[in-house]
C-alpha positions in Angstrom: 205.9 75.3 275.9 203.0 76.4 273.7 202.4 74.8 270.4 202.7 77.2 267.4 198.9 77.2 266.9 198.5 78.1 270.6 201.0 80.9 270.3 199.1 82.3 267.3 195.8 82.0 269.1 197.1 83.8 272.2 198.6 86.5 270.0 195.3 86.9 268.1 193.4 87.1 271.4 195.7 89.8 272.7 195.3 91.8 269.5 191.5 91.5 269.8 191.6 92.6 273.4 193.7 95.6 272.6 191.4 96.6 269.7 188.5 96.5 272.2 190.3 98.3 274.9 191.8 100.9 272.6 188.5 101.7 270.8 187.7 105.4 271.2 184.2 105.5 272.5 182.4 108.8 273.1 179.1 109.5 274.6 176.9 112.4 273.6 174.4 112.9 276.5 171.3 115.0 276.3 167.5 115.0 276.5 167.2 115.5 272.7 163.6 116.7 273.1 163.6 117.1 270.1 166.7 116.0 268.3 167.7 119.0 266.1 170.0 119.8 263.2 172.5 121.2 265.7 172.7 117.8 267.4 173.1 116.1 264.1 175.8 118.5 263.0 177.9 117.9 266.2 177.7 114.1 265.9 178.5 114.0 262.1 181.5 116.3 262.6 182.7 114.2 265.6 182.5 110.8 263.8 186.0 111.0 262.3 187.4 111.4 265.9 185.9 108.3 267.4 185.4 104.7 266.7 181.9 104.8 268.2 179.5 107.5 269.5 176.8 106.5 271.9 174.0 109.0 271.9 172.6 108.9 275.4 169.1 110.1 275.9 169.0 111.1 279.5 166.4 112.1 282.0 166.8 115.7 283.0 165.1 116.4 286.4 164.9 120.1 285.5 162.8 119.4 282.3 159.5 117.8 281.8 159.8 115.7 278.6 157.7 116.9 275.6 158.1 113.8 273.5 158.3 110.2 274.9 161.8 108.7 275.2 160.9 105.9 272.8 159.9 108.4 270.1 163.1 110.4 270.6 165.2 107.2 270.3 163.3 106.2 267.1 163.9 109.6 265.5 167.7 109.5 266.3 168.0 106.0 265.0 166.3 107.1 261.8 168.8 110.0 261.3 171.8 107.7 261.7 170.3 104.5 260.2 173.2 104.2 257.8 176.0 104.9 260.3 177.1 101.7 262.1 179.3 103.6 264.5 176.3 105.3 266.2 174.4 103.6 269.0 171.5 105.1 271.0 170.9 104.4 274.6 169.1 105.8 277.6 170.2 106.6 281.1 169.1 107.9 284.4 171.8 108.9 286.7 175.3 110.3 286.5 176.9 110.6 283.1 180.3 109.4 284.4 178.6 106.2 285.7 177.3 105.5 282.3 180.8 106.1 280.8 182.2 103.5 283.2 179.5 101.0 282.3 180.1 101.3 278.5 183.9 101.9 278.8 183.6 105.4 277.2 186.7 107.5 277.5 185.1 110.7 276.0 182.1 112.9 276.6 181.1 114.9 273.5 179.5 118.3 274.0 178.4 121.0 271.6 178.9 124.6 272.5 176.7 127.4 271.0 177.6 130.3 273.2 180.1 131.5 275.9 177.3 130.8 278.5 177.3 127.2 277.2 181.0 127.0 277.7 180.9 128.2 281.3 178.2 125.7 282.2 179.8 122.8 280.3 183.3 123.6 281.6 182.1 123.3 285.2 180.4 119.9 284.5 183.5 118.7 282.6 185.7 119.5 285.6 183.4 117.7 288.1 183.2 114.7 285.7 187.0 114.6 285.5 187.3 114.7 289.2 184.8 111.9 289.6 186.2 109.8 286.8 189.8 110.8 285.8 189.8 108.5 282.8 187.2 110.5 280.9 187.9 113.6 278.8 185.3 116.0 277.7 185.5 117.1 274.0 183.9 120.4 273.0 182.8 121.1 269.5 181.6 124.5 268.5 178.3 124.6 266.6 178.4 125.7 263.0 177.3 129.3 262.4 174.0 128.1 260.8 173.1 126.0 263.8 174.2 128.2 266.6 170.7 129.7 267.2 169.0 126.3 267.2 168.0 124.9 270.6 165.6 122.1 271.5 163.7 124.6 273.7 163.1 127.0 270.9 162.2 124.2 268.4 159.9 122.6 271.0 158.1 126.0 271.4 157.6 126.2 267.6 156.2 122.7 267.5 154.0 123.3 270.5 152.4 126.2 268.6 152.1 124.2 265.4 154.7 126.3 263.6 156.9 125.1 260.8 160.1 123.7 262.5 161.4 121.9 259.4 164.3 124.3 259.1 165.6 123.1 262.4 165.1 119.4 262.3 166.9 116.6 260.3 165.4 116.4 256.9 164.8 112.6 257.0 162.3 113.1 259.8 158.6 113.4 259.0 157.4 116.7 260.5 153.8 115.4 260.9 155.1 113.0 263.6 156.0 115.9 265.8 152.4 117.1 265.9 150.8 113.9 266.9 
């Protein structure tokens, strides 16, 4: 028979375990090259749904990075420096494998257009088949951020244009031109 203190300790450990297991963790994968107002909007609007969001900076074999991964991570951390529920990581490989590694139950994706939906739906269905425990959550972009894409912003920056309307305001635009 367990002593009363032992019972309390076991009960407390079970509660701690459940709170860890039950934590709603979402990952938000992307190249974020650069991180835009559209990305920021999706994450801020998703925060009430999750206990933690891990922004995963991934390597996209179809894209040559414009900004170094370390710089992209630094910018994202600056945008969310006052938000303890945001973590930033990097990955190379399958998104579902990363989900398993960090015990994420959700993949967060933003949708700008119907073409985005068709592409993301196919990926979500494959991810679900490969890892049945994961759900993909789609958020529509806000009307004011629908036209913003990293590709377009990158092109503006490449040509030394003013991209300040499309980037988080806390970021120093001069850093993008270095």
